[in-house]
Backbone as JSON Lines, residues from 0, in Angstrom:
{"i":0,"aa":"M","n":[-0.14,12.57,-21.74],"ca":[1.0,11.71,-21.99],"c":[1.25,11.0,-20.67]}
{"i":1,"aa":"S","n":[1.53,9.69,-20.96],"ca":[1.79,8.78,-19.8],"c":[3.36,8.79,-19.53]}
{"i":2,"aa":"F","n":[3.63,8.85,-18.29],"ca":[4.98,8.75,-17.86],"c":[5.38,7.31,-17.48]}
{"i":3,"aa":"Y","n":[4.38,6.41,-17.55],"ca":[4.56,5.08,-17.02],"c":[5.82,4.32,-17.71]}
{"i":4,"aa":"G","n":[6.7,3.9,-16.8],"ca":[7.8,3.1,-17.19],"c":[8.86,3.75,-18.0]}
{"i":5,"aa":"Q","n":[8.86,5.09,-18.19],"ca":[9.8,5.69,-19.06],"c":[11.3,5.59,-18.63]}
{"i":6,"aa":"T","n":[11.49,5.38,-17.43],"ca":[12.89,5.28,-16.96],"c":[13.24,3.8,-16.57]}
{"i":7,"aa":"K","n":[12.31,2.88,-16.75],"ca":[12.54,1.45,-16.42],"c":[13.64,0.93,-17.46]}
{"i":8,"aa":"G","n":[14.68,0.4,-16.92],"ca":[15.73,-0.23,-17.75],"c":[16.71,0.82,-18.33]}
{"i":9,"aa":"T","n":[16.52,2.06,-17.86],"ca":[17.54,3.04,-18.36],"c":[18.5,3.31,-17.21]}
{"i":10,"aa":"E","n":[19.55,4.12,-17.52],"ca":[20.56,4.58,-16.51],"c":[19.98,5.31,-15.32]}
{"i":11,"aa":"L","n":[18.74,5.8,-15.52],"ca":[18.11,6.57,-14.43],"c":[17.27,5.71,-13.51]}
{"i":12,"aa":"E","n":[17.02,4.51,-13.8],"ca":[16.14,3.65,-13.08],"c":[16.52,3.58,-11.56]}
{"i":13,"aa":"K","n":[17.73,3.36,-11.2],"ca":[18.22,3.27,-9.9],"c":[17.93,4.65,-9.11]}
{"i":14,"aa":"T","n":[18.3,5.67,-9.84],"ca":[18.15,6.98,-9.19],"c":[16.64,7.3,-8.85]}
{"i":15,"aa":"I","n":[15.83,6.96,-9.84],"ca":[14.45,7.25,-9.68],"c":[13.86,6.29,-8.57]}
{"i":16,"aa":"A","n":[14.29,5.06,-8.51],"ca":[13.83,4.17,-7.39],"c":[14.26,4.8,-6.08]}
{"i":17,"aa":"Q","n":[15.51,5.3,-5.91],"ca":[15.92,5.91,-4.79],"c":[15.12,7.13,-4.4]}
{"i":18,"aa":"L","n":[14.81,7.93,-5.35],"ca":[13.94,9.15,-5.19],"c":[12.55,8.69,-4.69]}
{"i":19,"aa":"A","n":[11.97,7.66,-5.24],"ca":[10.69,7.15,-4.81],"c":[10.7,6.7,-3.31]}
{"i":20,"aa":"A","n":[11.71,6.0,-2.96],"ca":[11.85,5.48,-1.59],"c":[12.15,6.71,-0.68]}
{"i":21,"aa":"G","n":[12.99,7.54,-1.05],"ca":[13.19,8.85,-0.18],"c":[11.94,9.63,0.02]}
{"i":22,"aa":"E","n":[11.28,9.92,-1.04],"ca":[10.0,10.69,-0.91],"c":[9.02,9.96,-0.11]}
{"i":23,"aa":"A","n":[8.86,8.63,-0.22],"ca":[7.92,7.93,0.76],"c":[8.36,8.1,2.13]}
{"i":24,"aa":"M","n":[9.61,7.9,2.44],"ca":[10.16,8.11,3.75],"c":[9.89,9.56,4.22]}
{"i":25,"aa":"G","n":[10.08,10.45,3.33],"ca":[9.82,11.88,3.62],"c":[8.35,12.11,4.02]}
{"i":26,"aa":"G","n":[7.45,11.54,3.31],"ca":[6.02,11.63,3.65],"c":[5.8,11.14,5.12]}
{"i":27,"aa":"M","n":[6.41,10.04,5.4],"ca":[6.29,9.52,6.73],"c":[6.79,10.31,7.87]}
{"i":28,"aa":"M","n":[7.98,10.92,7.51],"ca":[8.63,11.84,8.55],"c":[7.8,13.04,8.71]}
{"i":29,"aa":"Y","n":[7.3,13.71,7.63],"ca":[6.54,14.94,7.84],"c":[5.22,14.67,8.54]}
{"i":30,"aa":"Y","n":[4.59,13.52,8.26],"ca":[3.34,13.27,9.06],"c":[3.7,13.03,10.48]}
{"i":31,"aa":"A","n":[4.92,12.42,10.84],"ca":[5.33,12.33,12.22],"c":[5.53,13.68,12.84]}
{"i":32,"aa":"L","n":[6.24,14.61,12.06],"ca":[6.55,15.95,12.52],"c":[5.18,16.64,12.8]}
{"i":33,"aa":"A","n":[4.2,16.45,11.95],"ca":[2.91,17.13,12.13],"c":[2.27,16.69,13.5]}
{"i":34,"aa":"R","n":[2.37,15.38,13.91],"ca":[1.82,14.88,15.1],"c":[2.57,15.47,16.29]}
{"i":35,"aa":"I","n":[3.95,15.59,16.09],"ca":[4.77,16.18,17.26],"c":[4.41,17.66,17.35]}
{"i":36,"aa":"A","n":[4.26,18.38,16.24],"ca":[3.95,19.81,16.33],"c":[2.57,19.98,16.99]}
{"i":37,"aa":"K","n":[1.64,19.07,16.72],"ca":[0.35,19.22,17.39],"c":[0.47,19.07,18.91]}
{"i":38,"aa":"E","n":[1.38,18.14,19.37],"ca":[1.65,17.85,20.78],"c":[2.17,19.18,21.43]}
{"i":39,"aa":"F","n":[2.88,19.94,20.6],"ca":[3.48,21.24,21.16],"c":[2.41,22.33,21.03]}
{"i":40,"aa":"G","n":[1.21,22.04,20.51],"ca":[0.26,23.15,20.39],"c":[0.4,23.94,19.06]}
{"i":41,"aa":"L","n":[1.26,23.47,18.18],"ca":[1.57,24.32,16.99],"c":[0.75,23.78,15.9]}
{"i":42,"aa":"D","n":[-0.56,24.04,15.9],"ca":[-1.49,23.52,14.87],"c":[-1.13,24.05,13.46]}
{"i":43,"aa":"D","n":[-0.71,25.28,13.33],"ca":[-0.45,25.83,12.01],"c":[0.82,25.06,11.38]}
{"i":44,"aa":"A","n":[1.82,24.87,12.25],"ca":[2.95,24.15,11.79],"c":[2.59,22.65,11.47]}
{"i":45,"aa":"A","n":[1.75,22.07,12.24],"ca":[1.22,20.73,11.93],"c":[0.58,20.64,10.65]}
{"i":46,"aa":"D","n":[-0.26,21.61,10.26],"ca":[-0.96,21.62,9.04],"c":[0.05,21.76,7.91]}
{"i":47,"aa":"Q","n":[1.07,22.56,8.05],"ca":[2.11,22.71,7.03],"c":[2.91,21.52,6.88]}
{"i":48,"aa":"F","n":[3.26,20.79,7.94],"ca":[4.02,19.54,7.84],"c":[3.14,18.48,7.12]}
{"i":49,"aa":"T","n":[1.78,18.53,7.36],"ca":[0.92,17.59,6.76],"c":[0.94,17.81,5.21]}
{"i":50,"aa":"E","n":[0.82,19.08,4.83],"ca":[0.83,19.48,3.47],"c":[2.05,18.93,2.77]}
{"i":51,"aa":"I","n":[3.19,19.25,3.45],"ca":[4.42,18.79,2.88],"c":[4.44,17.21,2.71]}
{"i":52,"aa":"G","n":[3.96,16.57,3.73],"ca":[3.85,15.06,3.68],"c":[3.02,14.6,2.63]}
{"i":53,"aa":"N","n":[1.89,15.26,2.27],"ca":[0.99,14.89,1.14],"c":[1.78,15.05,-0.18]}
{"i":54,"aa":"Q","n":[2.57,16.11,-0.32],"ca":[3.33,16.34,-1.47],"c":[4.45,15.39,-1.6]}
{"i":55,"aa":"E","n":[5.11,15.07,-0.65],"ca":[6.24,14.08,-0.64],"c":[5.65,12.71,-1.18]}
{"i":56,"aa":"T","n":[4.53,12.36,-0.54],"ca":[3.85,11.06,-0.91],"c":[3.48,11.08,-2.42]}
{"i":57,"aa":"N","n":[2.93,12.15,-2.88],"ca":[2.56,12.36,-4.29],"c":[3.83,12.21,-5.2]}
{"i":58,"aa":"H","n":[4.92,12.76,-4.78],"ca":[6.23,12.63,-5.52],"c":[6.65,11.2,-5.54]}
{"i":59,"aa":"A","n":[6.52,10.55,-4.6],"ca":[6.83,9.07,-4.48],"c":[6.05,8.31,-5.54]}
{"i":60,"aa":"G","n":[4.8,8.57,-5.56],"ca":[3.93,7.94,-6.49],"c":[4.32,8.33,-7.94]}
{"i":61,"aa":"F","n":[4.7,9.52,-8.22],"ca":[5.1,9.81,-9.57],"c":[6.43,9.07,-9.94]}
{"i":62,"aa":"Y","n":[7.38,9.0,-9.02],"ca":[8.66,8.28,-9.41],"c":[8.39,6.86,-9.58]}
{"i":63,"aa":"A","n":[7.43,6.26,-8.75],"ca":[7.12,4.88,-8.94],"c":[6.5,4.53,-10.25]}
{"i":64,"aa":"T","n":[5.73,5.53,-10.72],"ca":[5.1,5.42,-12.04],"c":[6.07,5.54,-13.15]}
{"i":65,"aa":"L","n":[7.05,6.5,-13.01],"ca":[8.05,6.79,-13.99],"c":[8.85,5.44,-14.22]}
{"i":66,"aa":"N","n":[9.14,4.74,-13.16],"ca":[9.89,3.5,-13.19],"c":[9.04,2.26,-13.52]}
{"i":67,"aa":"G","n":[7.78,2.51,-13.61],"ca":[6.86,1.27,-13.97],"c":[6.78,0.24,-12.78]}
{"i":68,"aa":"R","n":[6.87,0.8,-11.6],"ca":[6.94,0.06,-10.32],"c":[5.79,-0.91,-10.14]}
{"i":69,"aa":"Y","n":[4.59,-0.38,-10.45],"ca":[3.37,-1.22,-10.35],"c":[2.8,-1.56,-11.71]}
{"i":70,"aa":"P","n":[2.02,-2.55,-11.84],"ca":[1.6,-3.03,-13.18],"c":[0.59,-2.06,-13.82]}
{"i":71,"aa":"K","n":[0.71,-1.96,-15.14],"ca":[-0.22,-1.12,-15.97],"c":[-1.11,-2.03,-16.72]}
{"i":72,"aa":"D","n":[-0.7,-3.15,-17.11],"ca":[-1.59,-3.98,-17.98],"c":[-2.78,-4.49,-17.15]}
{"i":73,"aa":"G","n":[-3.87,-4.62,-17.89],"ca":[-5.23,-4.81,-17.31],"c":[-5.22,-5.88,-16.18]}
{"i":74,"aa":"D","n":[-4.91,-7.12,-16.55],"ca":[-5.1,-8.21,-15.58],"c":[-4.19,-7.96,-14.36]}
{"i":75,"aa":"A","n":[-2.91,-7.58,-14.56],"ca":[-2.01,-7.4,-13.47],"c":[-2.39,-6.18,-12.6]}
{"i":76,"aa":"F","n":[-2.95,-5.21,-13.21],"ca":[-3.43,-4.02,-12.54],"c":[-4.6,-4.38,-11.59]}
{"i":77,"aa":"W","n":[-5.55,-5.03,-12.16],"ca":[-6.76,-5.38,-11.39],"c":[-6.42,-6.44,-10.32]}
{"i":78,"aa":"N","n":[-5.46,-7.33,-10.55],"ca":[-5.04,-8.24,-9.5],"c":[-4.4,-7.5,-8.39]}
{"i":79,"aa":"L","n":[-3.6,-6.54,-8.79],"ca":[-3.0,-5.7,-7.68],"c":[-4.05,-5.05,-6.8]}
{"i":80,"aa":"V","n":[-4.98,-4.42,-7.41],"ca":[-6.08,-3.79,-6.75],"c":[-6.81,-4.76,-5.8]}
{"i":81,"aa":"R","n":[-7.12,-5.91,-6.41],"ca":[-7.86,-6.96,-5.68],"c":[-7.01,-7.39,-4.39]}
{"i":82,"aa":"G","n":[-5.72,-7.61,-4.53],"ca":[-4.89,-7.99,-3.46],"c":[-4.83,-6.84,-2.46]}
{"i":83,"aa":"L","n":[-4.74,-5.58,-2.87],"ca":[-4.78,-4.47,-1.96],"c":[-5.98,-4.44,-1.18]}
{"i":84,"aa":"S","n":[-7.09,-4.64,-1.84],"ca":[-8.46,-4.54,-1.18],"c":[-8.46,-5.58,-0.1]}
{"i":85,"aa":"K","n":[-8.12,-6.85,-0.31],"ca":[-8.07,-7.83,0.71],"c":[-7.17,-7.55,1.79]}
{"i":86,"aa":"A","n":[-6.01,-6.91,1.45],"ca":[-4.98,-6.65,2.58],"c":[-5.62,-5.47,3.42]}
{"i":87,"aa":"E","n":[-6.35,-4.63,2.85],"ca":[-6.96,-3.45,3.69],"c":[-7.83,-4.04,4.66]}
{"i":88,"aa":"Y","n":[-8.78,-4.98,4.26],"ca":[-9.67,-5.58,5.17],"c":[-8.93,-6.33,6.24]}
{"i":89,"aa":"K","n":[-7.84,-7.07,5.86],"ca":[-7.1,-7.78,6.93],"c":[-6.45,-6.88,7.88]}
{"i":90,"aa":"G","n":[-6.08,-5.65,7.29],"ca":[-5.34,-4.7,8.16],"c":[-6.21,-4.14,9.27]}
{"i":91,"aa":"E","n":[-7.54,-4.19,9.04],"ca":[-8.46,-3.79,10.1],"c":[-8.4,-4.65,11.35]}
{"i":92,"aa":"G","n":[-8.35,-5.96,11.09],"ca":[-8.27,-6.96,12.16],"c":[-6.98,-6.89,12.86]}
{"i":93,"aa":"A","n":[-5.86,-6.73,12.13],"ca":[-4.53,-6.67,12.69],"c":[-4.37,-5.46,13.56]}
{"i":94,"aa":"L","n":[-4.87,-4.33,13.08],"ca":[-4.75,-3.1,13.91],"c":[-5.67,-3.08,15.14]}
{"i":95,"aa":"N","n":[-6.78,-3.76,15.01],"ca":[-7.59,-3.95,16.27],"c":[-6.87,-4.72,17.26]}
{"i":96,"aa":"G","n":[-6.15,-5.71,16.89],"ca":[-5.27,-6.58,17.71],"c":[-4.19,-5.73,18.39]}
{"i":97,"aa":"L","n":[-3.56,-4.93,17.51],"ca":[-2.55,-4.03,18.08],"c":[-3.19,-2.96,19.12]}
{"i":98,"aa":"A","n":[-4.37,-2.48,18.85],"ca":[-4.97,-1.55,19.73],"c":[-5.3,-2.22,21.12]}
{"i":99,"aa":"A","n":[-5.71,-3.38,21.06],"ca":[-5.95,-4.19,22.29],"c":[-4.63,-4.26,23.06]}
{"i":100,"aa":"K","n":[-3.51,-4.56,22.45],"ca":[-2.23,-4.62,23.11],"c":[-1.82,-3.39,23.73]}
{"i":101,"aa":"L","n":[-2.03,-2.28,23.01],"ca":[-1.75,-0.97,23.38],"c":[-2.57,-0.63,24.73]}
{"i":102,"aa":"E","n":[-3.77,-0.96,24.59],"ca":[-4.66,-0.77,25.8],"c":[-4.21,-1.46,27.05]}
{"i":103,"aa":"S","n":[-3.8,-2.77,26.83],"ca":[-3.28,-3.52,27.89],"c":[-2.04,-2.97,28.55]}
{"i":104,"aa":"M","n":[-1.3,-2.22,27.8],"ca":[-0.14,-1.47,28.32],"c":[-0.43,-0.12,28.85]}
{"i":105,"aa":"G","n":[-1.73,0.25,28.91],"ca":[-2.09,1.46,29.5],"c":[-2.0,2.67,28.51]}
{"i":106,"aa":"L","n":[-1.68,2.34,27.16],"ca":[-1.59,3.39,26.21],"c":[-2.93,3.69,25.49]}
{"i":107,"aa":"T","n":[-3.87,4.23,26.27],"ca":[-5.21,4.26,25.78],"c":[-5.35,5.32,24.51]}
{"i":108,"aa":"E","n":[-4.64,6.35,24.59],"ca":[-4.78,7.35,23.55],"c":[-4.11,6.79,22.24]}
{"i":109,"aa":"A","n":[-2.99,6.16,22.32],"ca":[-2.46,5.47,21.18],"c":[-3.41,4.4,20.68]}
{"i":110,"aa":"A","n":[-4.02,3.64,21.52],"ca":[-4.99,2.63,21.17],"c":[-6.1,3.23,20.43]}
{"i":111,"aa":"A","n":[-6.62,4.37,20.83],"ca":[-7.74,5.07,20.23],"c":[-7.36,5.43,18.8]}
{"i":112,"aa":"S","n":[-6.12,5.91,18.64],"ca":[-5.67,6.38,17.34],"c":[-5.56,5.04,16.38]}
{"i":113,"aa":"V","n":[-5.05,3.94,16.9],"ca":[-4.95,2.78,16.11],"c":[-6.3,2.2,15.77]}
{"i":114,"aa":"K","n":[-7.27,2.3,16.68],"ca":[-8.61,1.9,16.33],"c":[-9.15,2.74,15.19]}
{"i":115,"aa":"E","n":[-8.97,4.02,15.22],"ca":[-9.37,4.91,14.14],"c":[-8.71,4.45,12.75]}
{"i":116,"aa":"F","n":[-7.41,4.14,12.79],"ca":[-6.73,3.67,11.64],"c":[-7.34,2.33,11.16]}
{"i":117,"aa":"A","n":[-7.76,1.5,12.09],"ca":[-8.39,0.23,11.66],"c":[-9.62,0.45,10.95]}
{"i":118,"aa":"L","n":[-10.47,1.44,11.47],"ca":[-11.63,1.79,10.63],"c":[-11.36,2.4,9.23]}
{"i":119,"aa":"Q","n":[-10.23,3.09,9.24],"ca":[-9.86,3.61,7.96],"c":[-9.44,2.58,6.92]}
{"i":120,"aa":"E","n":[-8.67,1.59,7.5],"ca":[-8.25,0.4,6.68],"c":[-9.52,-0.34,6.12]}
{"i":121,"aa":"K","n":[-10.48,-0.52,7.01],"ca":[-11.79,-1.11,6.52],"c":[-12.33,-0.29,5.39]}
{"i":122,"aa":"R","n":[-12.4,1.01,5.58],"ca":[-12.94,1.95,4.57],"c":[-12.16,1.78,3.29]}
{"i":123,"aa":"H","n":[-10.78,1.67,3.4],"ca":[-9.93,1.54,2.17],"c":[-10.34,0.2,1.45]}
{"i":124,"aa":"G","n":[-10.65,-0.83,2.26],"ca":[-11.05,-2.08,1.67],"c":[-12.4,-1.92,0.96]}
{"i":125,"aa":"E","n":[-13.33,-1.23,1.58],"ca":[-14.54,-0.95,0.93],"c":[-14.46,-0.11,-0.39]}
{"i":126,"aa":"L","n":[-13.63,0.91,-0.33],"ca":[-13.47,1.78,-1.46],"c":[-12.83,1.02,-2.64]}
{"i":127,"aa":"T","n":[-11.78,0.22,-2.38],"ca":[-11.12,-0.43,-3.43],"c":[-12.07,-1.58,-3.98]}
{"i":128,"aa":"Q","n":[-12.89,-2.15,-3.11],"ca":[-13.8,-3.14,-3.55],"c":[-14.82,-2.47,-4.43]}
{"i":129,"aa":"A","n":[-15.33,-1.31,-4.11],"ca":[-16.25,-0.64,-4.99],"c":[-15.68,-0.24,-6.33]}
{"i":130,"aa":"I","n":[-14.4,0.14,-6.35],"ca":[-13.71,0.42,-7.64],"c":[-13.65,-0.92,-8.45]}
{"i":131,"aa":"L","n":[-13.39,-1.94,-7.77],"ca":[-13.34,-3.34,-8.54],"c":[-14.61,-3.59,-9.14]}
{"i":132,"aa":"E","n":[-15.65,-3.43,-8.28],"ca":[-17.02,-3.8,-8.87],"c":[-17.51,-2.97,-9.94]}
{"i":133,"aa":"K","n":[-17.06,-1.64,-9.93],"ca":[-17.48,-0.6,-10.96],"c":[-16.66,-0.76,-12.23]}
{"i":134,"aa":"Y","n":[-15.28,-0.9,-12.06],"ca":[-14.48,-0.81,-13.19],"c":[-13.69,-2.1,-13.71]}
{"i":135,"aa":"S","n":[-13.55,-3.02,-12.88],"ca":[-12.71,-4.14,-13.42],"c":[-13.53,-4.99,-14.38]}
{"i":136,"aa":"P","n":[-12.79,-5.47,-15.31],"ca":[-13.58,-6.26,-16.39],"c":[-14.16,-7.56,-15.71]}
{"i":137,"aa":"K","n":[-15.33,-7.9,-16.14],"ca":[-15.97,-9.1,-15.72],"c":[-15.62,-10.24,-16.63]}
{"i":138,"aa":"P","n":[-15.42,-11.45,-16.12],"ca":[-15.19,-12.61,-17.04],"c":[-16.42,-12.91,-17.86]}
{"i":139,"aa":"E","n":[-16.13,-13.27,-19.16],"ca":[-17.23,-13.58,-20.07],"c":[-17.93,-14.85,-19.61]}
{"i":140,"aa":"G","n":[-19.21,-14.93,-19.74],"ca":[-19.98,-16.02,-19.38],"c":[-20.05,-16.31,-17.92]}
{"i":141,"aa":"G","n":[-19.56,-15.37,-17.09],"ca":[-19.54,-15.59,-15.67],"c":[-18.6,-16.59,-15.14]}
{"i":142,"aa":"A","n":[-17.87,-17.21,-15.92],"ca":[-16.95,-18.21,-15.45],"c":[-15.67,-17.57,-14.86]}
{"i":143,"aa":"V","n":[-15.28,-17.98,-13.62],"ca":[-14.15,-17.44,-12.98],"c":[-13.13,-18.45,-12.91]}
{"i":144,"aa":"E","n":[-11.96,-18.18,-13.58],"ca":[-10.82,-19.11,-13.59],"c":[-10.14,-19.13,-12.1]}
{"i":145,"aa":"K","n":[-9.97,-20.32,-11.59],"ca":[-9.4,-20.54,-10.38],"c":[-7.91,-20.39,-10.49]}
{"i":146,"aa":"K","n":[-7.25,-19.35,-9.82],"ca":[-5.82,-19.12,-9.94],"c":[-5.22,-19.37,-8.51]}
{"i":147,"aa":"P","n":[-3.97,-19.71,-8.43],"ca":[-3.33,-19.88,-7.14],"c":[-3.24,-18.49,-6.54]}
{"i":148,"aa":"V","n":[-3.24,-18.53,-5.16],"ca":[-3.27,-17.31,-4.32],"c":[-2.04,-17.41,-3.45]}
{"i":149,"aa":"Y","n":[-1.06,-16.42,-3.56],"ca":[0.02,-16.38,-2.63],"c":[-0.14,-15.2,-1.69]}
{"i":150,"aa":"V","n":[0.08,-15.4,-0.44],"ca":[-0.18,-14.49,0.62],"c":[1.1,-14.02,1.28]}
{"i":151,"aa":"C","n":[1.21,-12.65,1.35],"ca":[2.38,-12.07,2.05],"c":[2.24,-12.36,3.51]}
{"i":152,"aa":"P","n":[3.3,-13.0,4.16],"ca":[3.08,-13.34,5.52],"c":[3.18,-12.17,6.58]}
{"i":153,"aa":"V","n":[3.5,-10.98,6.03],"ca":[3.57,-9.82,6.95],"c":[2.35,-9.03,6.95]}
{"i":154,"aa":"C","n":[1.87,-8.51,5.65],"ca":[0.73,-7.65,5.54],"c":[-0.53,-8.22,5.07]}
{"i":155,"aa":"G","n":[-0.41,-9.53,4.65],"ca":[-1.63,-10.14,4.12],"c":[-1.98,-9.9,2.73]}
{"i":156,"aa":"F","n":[-1.22,-9.18,1.95],"ca":[-1.4,-8.9,0.51],"c":[-1.56,-10.28,-0.17]}
{"i":157,"aa":"E","n":[-2.47,-10.28,-1.04],"ca":[-2.72,-11.54,-1.8],"c":[-2.38,-11.33,-3.26]}
{"i":158,"aa":"Y","n":[-1.39,-12.17,-3.75],"ca":[-1.04,-12.17,-5.15],"c":[-1.79,-13.32,-5.85]}
{"i":159,"aa":"E","n":[-2.52,-12.88,-6.81],"ca":[-3.42,-13.97,-7.47],"c":[-2.73,-14.26,-8.87]}
{"i":160,"aa":"G","n":[-2.41,-15.56,-9.08],"ca":[-1.79,-15.94,-10.31],"c":[-0.49,-16.64,-10.04]}
{"i":161,"aa":"D","n":[0.31,-16.71,-11.11],"ca":[1.54,-17.52,-11.09],"c":[2.69,-16.55,-10.65]}
{"i":162,"aa":"L","n":[3.02,-16.68,-9.31],"ca":[4.08,-15.76,-8.8],"c":[5.41,-16.01,-9.38]}
{"i":163,"aa":"A","n":[5.61,-17.24,-9.87],"ca":[6.96,-17.57,-10.52],"c":[7.08,-16.68,-11.75]}
{"i":164,"aa":"R","n":[6.08,-16.11,-12.38],"ca":[6.19,-15.28,-13.52],"c":[6.95,-13.96,-13.19]}
{"i":165,"aa":"E","n":[6.79,-13.6,-11.93],"ca":[7.39,-12.33,-11.58],"c":[8.99,-12.47,-11.47]}
{"i":166,"aa":"A","n":[9.69,-11.41,-11.65],"ca":[11.07,-11.39,-11.57],"c":[11.56,-11.82,-10.21]}
{"i":167,"aa":"D","n":[12.83,-12.26,-10.1],"ca":[13.31,-12.69,-8.85],"c":[13.34,-11.62,-7.71]}
{"i":168,"aa":"G","n":[13.36,-10.28,-8.17],"ca":[13.4,-9.21,-7.29],"c":[12.08,-8.67,-6.85]}
{"i":169,"aa":"Y","n":[10.98,-9.37,-7.31],"ca":[9.61,-8.98,-6.97],"c":[9.5,-8.96,-5.4]}
{"i":170,"aa":"K","n":[8.8,-7.84,-4.98],"ca":[8.49,-7.64,-3.56],"c":[7.04,-7.37,-3.44]}
{"i":171,"aa":"C","n":[6.5,-7.57,-2.22],"ca":[5.21,-7.19,-1.84],"c":[4.98,-5.7,-2.11]}
{"i":172,"aa":"P","n":[3.94,-5.3,-2.84],"ca":[3.81,-3.83,-3.07],"c":[3.39,-3.12,-1.94]}
{"i":173,"aa":"I","n":[3.08,-3.69,-0.82],"ca":[2.69,-2.96,0.4],"c":[3.94,-2.86,1.31]}
{"i":174,"aa":"C","n":[4.56,-4.11,1.61],"ca":[5.62,-4.05,2.76],"c":[6.97,-4.48,2.28]}
{"i":175,"aa":"S","n":[7.19,-4.79,1.03],"ca":[8.45,-5.07,0.39],"c":[8.98,-6.43,0.8]}
{"i":176,"aa":"V","n":[8.2,-7.3,1.31],"ca":[8.67,-8.73,1.59],"c":[8.98,-9.36,0.19]}
{"i":177,"aa":"P","n":[10.1,-10.09,0.21],"ca":[10.44,-10.73,-1.13],"c":[9.46,-11.89,-1.5]}
{"i":178,"aa":"K","n":[9.29,-12.08,-2.73],"ca":[8.37,-13.04,-3.17],"c":[8.63,-14.46,-2.63]}
{"i":179,"aa":"Q","n":[9.8,-14.83,-2.33],"ca":[10.22,-16.08,-1.75],"c":[9.61,-16.35,-0.42]}
{"i":180,"aa":"S","n":[9.1,-15.29,0.2],"ca":[8.57,-15.5,1.57],"c":[7.02,-15.62,1.41]}
{"i":181,"aa":"F","n":[6.36,-15.34,0.29],"ca":[4.96,-15.55,0.11],"c":[4.54,-16.97,0.42]}
{"i":182,"aa":"I","n":[3.38,-17.2,0.91],"ca":[2.83,-18.54,1.17],"c":[1.69,-18.86,0.29]}
{"i":183,"aa":"L","n":[1.77,-19.99,-0.43],"ca":[0.66,-20.52,-1.29],"c":[-0.49,-20.8,-0.25]}
{"i":184,"aa":"R","n":[-1.66,-20.18,-0.57],"ca":[-2.88,-20.51,0.14],"c":[-3.49,-21.79,-0.45]}
{"i":185,"aa":"E","n":[-3.71,-22.68,0.46],"ca":[-4.28,-23.99,0.0],"c":[-5.81,-23.91,-0.1]}
């Protein structure tokens, strides 16, 4: 059974959206607590906080699905994955820039972690690209329709297609920047 969009447009939509946001923040908080616990030498507690963070993040995804937060129809779904893949690759470069700044401030351990995250972002790009190549529908006859591309100025997410079709409340699926801030790539 699909839970997709079952609360969208209902009296529960706002509550479910708040739960999704709260669980996402909870995931972030528990991952931070895990790092702090590790600094205290509390490895067992760190592992437990990480597990809670994983579950909180899973809950956020469930609530987002229940509200139909991300597209389910084929073209929009694959366009989202395509945009995410490109943003992951761009994230690698942005994080390497951040790591260099951290190093210049003498924060070498933080810089090392951010460099590791940059490699993970690159890997996320590779994995999503592999998913696209394996599963996304191929255009018939090899012709690729040229669509406008709108870029989020904060995270680099690329929206392919007519952004005006999206509701006024549309936000970047990665960083929540409103669609009015997106820049049309020439």
